[in-house]
N, C-alpha and C positions, 0 to 999 in steps of 0.2 A: 327646647328654649327657642324663642322667636328670634329671627334675624332682625337687627335694627341698626340704625346709624349710630356711630360713636358721637358723643357730645363734643363740642368744639374744644373744650379744655383738655379732654383725653387725647384728641387728635393732635393738638399742639405738643403735648408731652411726648407722645410716641414719635413724632417727627424729629424730635431733638435727642435721639439716642446718642451715646458717646461716639460710636463708630460713624454714624451718619453725620454727626457734627464735624468730625475730622475730615471725612470725605468732602463735605460741602466747602469747608475752609480751604482744603488743598485745591479743589477745583477752582475756587475764586483766585487762588494764587497762580495757578496755571493760566487762567484767562488773562491775568495781568502780566503775562510774558516773563514770569520769574525764571531764573536759572538755578536758584537754590531755595530749598524749603527746609526749615527745621520744625520738628513736631515734638512737643513735650506734653505728656499726659500723666496725670497723677490720679488714679482711680479712687484712692482713699480720700482725696480732697475734692473730688469732682472738678478737677482743674485741667483745662486744655489751653495750650498756647501754640499758635502756628505763626512762624516768622518767615517772611519771604523778601526777596530783593527785586520784586516786580516794579511796575510803573508807579505804584502808589495811587492813592485816592486824592482827587483834586479837593482842595479846601472848600470850594463852593458846593461840592456834592455831599459834604459831611452831614448837613442838615436833613438830607433825604435818605441817608444810609439806614438800612434795616427797617424801612417801611414797606408794608405789603404792596406788591405789584409795582415796585419801583426798580427799574433796571437801566443799565447803560447799553444793553446789548440787543434789545428787540423793541421796536416802537410801533409795529403794525403787523397784521397777519402776513403780509408779503415778506416781511423779514424772516419769518419762520422757515421759508424755503432755502434760506442762505445762511442760517445760523451755523457757525463753526466753533462755538464756545460751549463750555459745559453748562454754565448758568445763563438763564435768560428770562425766567419767570418772575423774578423779584419775590421769591418765597423763602429761600434758605436763611438768610440773615434775619429776616423778620420773624421766622419761627423760632430761631435760637434766642433772639432778643426777648421774646415773650416769656420764656421759661428759665432765664438765667440772668446773671450779671455779665454783660458784654462790654469789653473795652477794646476799642479799635484805635490804634496809633498808626499814623501813616504820613509819609512824606512823598509827595508826587515829584516825579523827575523834573517837572517844569517850574516848581515853586521852591522857595527858600524855607518856608515855615514847615515844621512838623506839627501835625494836628492830631487831636484826640477827641473821641466822644465816648461817653459811658452811658449805657442803657441798662436799666434794671426792670425786669418784668414788663418790658415794652415802654417804659417811661424814660425819657432822656434826662440825664443828670448833668449834661454838659453839651456843648463842645468847648474845648479849650484850644488855645494856640500856644505853641512853644517855639520861640525863635531859634532854638538850637538847630544847627545845620547837620542833620544826620544823612546817611545814605538813603536813596530812594527805596521804598518798600513799605510793607505793612506788617504790623504785629496785631494779631487777633487773640484776645484772652477771653476765655469763657469759663465761668465758675458759678 
């Protein structure tokens, strides 16, 4: 059998395995300076939830969340020499959003509002704002 490249759809599906999904979400939590992470996985329902008490996502960044090559951690080749975070390529959430329903609920430590965005198969179904004052942190739900 000849060696050949995988098609893009297959590559996206393989990137988003359950274990890799949890690893990527936990690494995002660690990059957000979290002190506590809760992980809930239900393999029979293909459900993953990661809850952290990190800095949260700024409401102004929610519209860019889970887009390919969008990151808060690396902005030039020079930055690569000094990266001290797990994520920096802008790939993890984008790959997950392509093959799942993703809900991100977040409250940034500098803002009052709790914000939410839902992405299904790469298409945004929201953002929404909720004026409920929760503790800073992020909840990522993948199903």
